[in-house]
Each structure stands twice: as structure tokens, then as C-alpha cells.
C-alpha positions as CSV (number, residue, x, y, z in Angstrom):
1,M,0.0,0.0,0.0
2,I,1.1,3.6,-0.7
3,I,0.1,6.5,1.6
4,D,-0.5,9.8,-0.2
5,I,0.4,12.3,2.4
6,A,-1.3,15.3,0.8
7,F,-4.8,15.3,-0.7
8,N,-6.7,18.7,-0.6
9,A,-10.1,17.0,-0.2
10,T,-11.9,20.2,0.6
11,S,-10.8,21.8,-2.7
12,Q,-13.7,22.9,-4.9
13,E,-12.2,21.0,-7.8
14,V,-12.8,17.7,-6.1
15,L,-15.7,18.0,-3.7
16,S,-18.3,17.3,-6.4
17,N,-16.9,13.9,-7.1
18,L,-15.0,13.1,-3.9
19,S,-16.7,9.7,-3.4
20,E,-15.5,8.5,-6.8
21,I,-12.0,9.8,-6.2
22,I,-11.8,8.0,-2.9
23,Q,-13.2,4.8,-4.5
24,R,-10.5,4.9,-7.1
25,A,-7.9,5.4,-4.5
26,K,-9.1,2.4,-2.5
27,K,-9.1,0.2,-5.5
28,S,-5.6,1.3,-6.2
29,N,-4.5,0.5,-2.6
30,I,-3.8,4.1,-2.0
31,M,-4.6,5.7,1.4
32,P,-5.0,9.5,1.2
33,I,-4.4,12.0,4.0
34,F,-6.6,15.1,4.0
35,V,-5.1,18.5,4.3
36,G,-6.6,21.5,6.2
37,L,-5.8,24.9,4.9
38,D,-7.5,27.1,7.5
39,I,-9.9,26.7,10.5
40,E,-13.0,26.0,8.4
41,S,-11.3,23.6,5.9
42,S,-9.6,21.9,8.8
43,K,-13.0,21.2,10.4
44,Q,-14.3,20.0,7.1
45,A,-11.2,17.8,6.6
46,C,-11.8,16.2,10.0
47,L,-15.4,15.4,9.1
48,L,-14.4,14.0,5.7
49,A,-11.6,11.9,7.4
50,K,-14.2,10.3,9.7
51,T,-16.5,9.7,6.8
52,Y,-13.9,8.0,4.7
53,N,-12.0,6.3,7.5
54,T,-8.7,8.1,7.1
55,C,-6.7,10.9,8.8
56,C,-6.2,14.6,8.3
57,Y,-4.0,17.5,9.4
58,V,-5.4,20.7,11.0
59,G,-3.8,24.0,10.7
60,I,-3.5,27.3,8.8
61,H,-1.6,27.5,5.5
62,P,0.5,30.7,5.2
63,L,-1.5,31.9,2.2
64,H,-4.9,31.3,4.0
65,L,-4.4,33.7,6.9
66,N,-6.9,36.3,8.1
67,Y,-4.3,38.9,8.9
68,S,-6.8,41.2,10.6
69,A,-7.7,38.6,13.2
70,V,-4.7,36.3,13.5
71,R,-5.1,35.7,17.2
72,E,-8.8,35.1,17.0
73,E,-8.5,32.9,13.9
74,M,-5.8,30.7,15.4
75,N,-7.7,29.0,18.2
76,I,-5.9,26.0,16.9
77,G,-4.6,25.2,20.3
78,D,-8.2,24.4,21.3
79,W,-8.4,21.5,18.9
80,N,-8.8,18.0,20.3
81,F,-5.5,16.5,19.2
82,E,-6.4,13.2,20.8
83,D,-9.0,12.8,18.0
84,E,-8.0,9.6,16.3
85,N,-8.5,11.1,12.8
86,I,-6.1,14.0,13.4
87,C,-2.6,12.7,12.7
88,G,-0.7,16.0,12.3
89,I,-0.5,19.8,12.6
90,G,-0.6,21.7,9.3
91,E,-0.4,22.7,6.7
92,C,1.7,25.3,8.3
93,G,4.9,27.2,7.5
94,L,6.1,30.0,5.3
95,D,5.5,31.1,1.6
96,Y,7.3,34.1,0.3
97,F,6.7,33.2,-3.3
98,R,3.1,34.4,-3.3
99,S,3.0,36.7,-0.3
100,D,5.2,39.4,1.2
101,K,3.5,39.4,4.6
102,K,6.6,37.8,6.2
103,K,6.0,39.1,9.8
104,E,2.5,37.8,10.0
105,Q,3.4,34.4,8.5
106,I,6.2,33.9,11.0
107,E,3.9,34.9,13.9
108,V,1.3,32.3,12.9
109,F,3.9,29.7,12.1
110,K,5.2,30.1,15.7
111,E,1.7,29.7,17.0
112,H,1.6,26.3,15.4
113,L,4.9,25.3,16.8
114,R,3.8,26.1,20.3
115,I,1.3,23.2,20.1
116,Q,3.8,20.4,20.0
117,K,1.2,17.6,20.4
118,L,1.5,15.9,17.0
119,P,4.0,15.7,14.1
120,Y,4.0,18.6,11.6
121,F,3.0,18.9,7.9
122,Y,5.2,21.8,6.8
123,H,5.0,24.2,3.9
124,C,8.2,26.0,2.9
125,R,8.4,28.0,-0.4
126,N,11.1,30.6,-1.2
127,S,11.5,31.0,2.5
128,F,14.1,28.4,3.6
129,E,16.3,30.8,5.6
130,D,13.5,32.1,7.8
131,F,11.8,28.7,8.0
132,F,14.9,27.0,9.3
133,Q,15.7,29.9,11.6
134,V,12.2,29.8,13.2
135,L,12.7,26.1,13.9
136,S,16.2,26.6,15.1
137,E,15.1,29.1,17.8
138,E,14.0,26.1,19.9
139,K,16.6,23.9,21.7
140,S,15.6,20.8,19.9
141,F,14.1,20.0,16.5
142,K,12.7,16.7,17.9
143,V,9.5,18.3,19.1
144,F,9.0,19.6,15.5
145,H,9.2,16.1,13.9
146,G,7.4,16.0,10.5
147,V,7.7,16.4,6.8
148,V,8.4,19.4,4.5
149,H,5.9,18.7,1.8
150,S,6.0,19.5,-1.9
151,F,9.7,20.1,-1.6
152,D,11.3,22.2,-4.4
153,G,14.5,23.4,-2.7
154,S,18.1,22.5,-3.2
155,I,19.9,19.4,-2.0
156,E,21.8,21.5,0.5
157,E,18.5,22.7,2.0
158,A,17.1,19.2,2.1
159,R,20.2,17.9,3.9
160,Q,19.9,20.6,6.5
161,L,16.3,19.6,7.1
162,I,17.2,15.9,7.2
163,S,20.1,16.6,9.6
164,Q,17.5,17.8,12.1
165,G,15.3,14.7,11.7
166,L,12.8,16.0,9.2
167,Y,11.5,14.2,6.1
168,I,11.1,15.4,2.5
169,G,7.8,15.2,0.7
170,I,8.0,14.6,-3.1
171,N,5.3,15.3,-5.6
172,G,5.0,16.4,-9.3
173,C,6.0,19.9,-8.5
174,S,9.2,18.6,-6.9
175,L,10.1,17.2,-10.3
176,K,9.6,20.2,-12.5
177,T,13.3,20.9,-13.1
178,E,16.5,19.0,-13.6
179,E,17.7,20.3,-10.3
180,G,14.6,18.7,-8.7
181,V,15.4,15.4,-10.3
182,E,18.9,15.6,-9.0
183,V,17.7,16.4,-5.5
184,V,15.6,13.2,-5.6
185,K,18.5,11.2,-6.8
186,K,20.7,12.4,-3.9
187,L,18.0,12.2,-1.1
188,P,18.4,9.2,1.3
189,V,15.5,6.9,0.5
190,D,14.7,6.5,4.2
191,K,13.8,10.2,4.4
192,I,11.3,10.4,1.5
193,L,7.5,10.5,1.6
194,V,5.3,10.8,-1.5
195,E,2.3,12.8,-2.2
196,T,0.0,14.1,-5.0
197,D,-1.0,17.4,-3.3
198,S,-4.0,16.8,-5.5
199,P,-5.9,18.2,-7.2
200,F,-2.7,20.1,-7.9
201,C,0.9,19.1,-8.9
202,L,0.3,16.6,-11.6
203,I,3.4,15.9,-13.6
204,R,3.1,17.8,-16.9
205,R,4.9,17.2,-20.2
206,S,7.2,20.2,-19.6
207,Y,8.5,18.8,-16.3
208,A,11.9,17.2,-16.1
209,G,10.4,14.2,-14.3
210,S,8.0,13.4,-17.1
211,R,10.7,11.4,-19.0
212,Y,10.5,8.7,-16.3
213,S,6.8,7.9,-16.7
214,D,3.9,8.0,-19.1
215,L,1.9,11.2,-18.8
216,I,-1.4,11.0,-17.1
217,K,-4.1,12.6,-19.2
218,S,-6.2,14.4,-16.6
219,R,-7.1,18.0,-15.9
220,F,-6.8,17.4,-12.1
221,N,-4.5,15.3,-10.0
222,E,-5.9,12.7,-7.5
223,P,-4.6,10.3,-4.9
224,S,-4.7,7.2,-7.2
225,F,-2.0,8.9,-9.3
226,V,0.5,8.8,-6.5
227,R,1.8,5.6,-8.0
228,Q,3.3,7.7,-10.8
229,I,5.4,9.6,-8.3
230,V,6.6,6.3,-6.8
231,E,7.5,5.0,-10.3
232,V,9.4,8.2,-11.1
233,V,11.3,8.1,-7.8
234,A,12.1,4.4,-8.3
235,K,13.5,5.0,-11.8
236,I,15.5,8.1,-10.7
237,K,17.1,6.1,-7.8
238,E,17.4,2.9,-9.9
239,M,15.3,0.9,-7.4
240,E,12.7,-1.8,-7.7
241,I,9.2,-0.3,-7.2
242,D,8.2,-2.9,-4.7
243,E,11.3,-2.2,-2.5
244,L,10.6,1.5,-2.7
245,E,6.9,1.1,-1.7
246,E,7.9,-0.9,1.4
247,I,10.4,1.8,2.5
248,L,7.9,4.7,1.8
249,Y,5.2,2.9,3.8
250,K,7.6,2.5,6.8
251,N,8.8,6.1,6.5
252,T,5.2,7.5,6.5
253,L,4.2,5.5,9.6
254,D,7.4,6.6,11.3
255,V,6.4,10.3,10.8
256,F,2.7,9.9,11.4
257,P,2.1,6.8,13.7
258,K,-1.6,7.5,14.1
259,L,-2.1,6.3,10.5
260,K,-1.4,2.7,11.5
261,K,-4.9,2.2,12.9
262,F,-6.5,3.0,9.5
263,T,-4.1,1.1,7.2
264,E,-6.0,-2.2,7.5
265,F,-9.1,-0.7,6.0
266,W,-7.2,0.8,3.1
267,N,-5.3,-2.4,2.5
268,E,-8.6,-4.2,1.7
269,S,-8.7,-4.1,-2.1
């Protein structure tokens, strides 16, 4: 079985046919994890996770902040992190590519890091220096165990994150460039997780990673397509797909142990 660590199940592009998407994932032996992007979508992700017998993350994406009411909006510390369907905190982090509100992003990121009750699902885009600095302000990275998803940084940045115990999430957007392919080639396989970030990040013809797999002809990405990411990673690293799947499965449960309870259901094909 493969665990897709990022499915934006509350996205408008997928809500109208969510049941069919989930059914295709289950038939493909793929377990999707739902992503919350703000308070309301996190609540919705939790409800959907219970409906479809999987897990979700709860948090506020750096591009989904209500800057006029940051403190009021957070309230995330009030969540019941003992809920069996909540496996992580996120999506949280920094994004300087699409927003220049650095101070506000850092403030809310730190609010997430004060929770320290579950592993983290991190977002880091064009913001590595500040991202790493915020985490470094604490005495130990261990309390911030988690994955930096949709990674598109350099191998040097990846190695810094890995040196502190974090994992690297790979999807289609990670494979846009030749540099991205080289990063995957050099990453230790025991520090990789895979994702679709669907309905986004499908590998397109112009992506460097497209040469390692047949293109999927679809307007939107979905969890069942995560096998393409596994295939591409296996070919880049010159591994057998079955071997890689076993390693990825172990890696994912190491990061998010609460998933284990739900894997039996998703293993029924």
C-alpha cells in the first residue's frame, strides 16, 4: 500500500466527485491523508476523514491567513489533538513566493509550533532561511518532527532539514526541473515521503520528471495517481518499485504513527 500524504479533499475542484475519487484510491490500494488549509477547511477535513476512514492535518496555510484577526483565527490550540482522525498539525509554514507578509506568516507559524502535540506537515516555499531559523530558535528539533511537503528546494537545504530529523515530501511539483530530479537522486530513500498534493501538482509534459513515466491525461490530480510519483522516484534512484513502496510505507508511519490504525481498511482491495 502507498500512503498519499497530501490530498486537498476540501478543494472545490474535487468536492463534487469526492466519493468517486476515494473509491479509485481504495481500488488502487492508496490511502490519502486530507489537508486542512484554515480553520473551516480543517474542520471539514476532519469530518471527511471520519466519513472515509482516514486521517487529516489541522492548521492554517501561510496563504490562507486572516491577517486582521490572527489571534482570533488561530484558536488551533483548542483542537482535540487526541482525536484519532487527526494525525498531524498543518499545513503550516512560510511562503514568500506568493505573499510578502513575512512578519504575519512567521507569527502564525510560531503559534503552530507552540502546540507540539503531533507531528507537523510543513510548507516552505522561497523562505528556507526564515523557515529554518524559526525552527532553530528552539533547543531541539525533535518536538517539530514532521515532513516538509512539496519540496522544491536545493539538495543543501534538504540535507539541513534531514540533519534535524525532518522528512522530505516529493510530488509532481518537486520534479519540475532537472535540479529537482537531481535532488531526488541524492536524497536518502529512508527520508522520503510521497504525495500528490491533489488536485494540484500533476506531472506535466514540460516537467523534467516526465521522462521517467507515461503522462497521465487528466485535468486534475488525485490520490490514485501517486503511483506515478513512486514510479518516477524508483527510476531516478534505480530501485525496484516494490522495494521502494515498502520503504515509503515505513517512512510514513514513522512520521505519522496514528495512521497505522487506518491502514488495514485501506489495505482491503
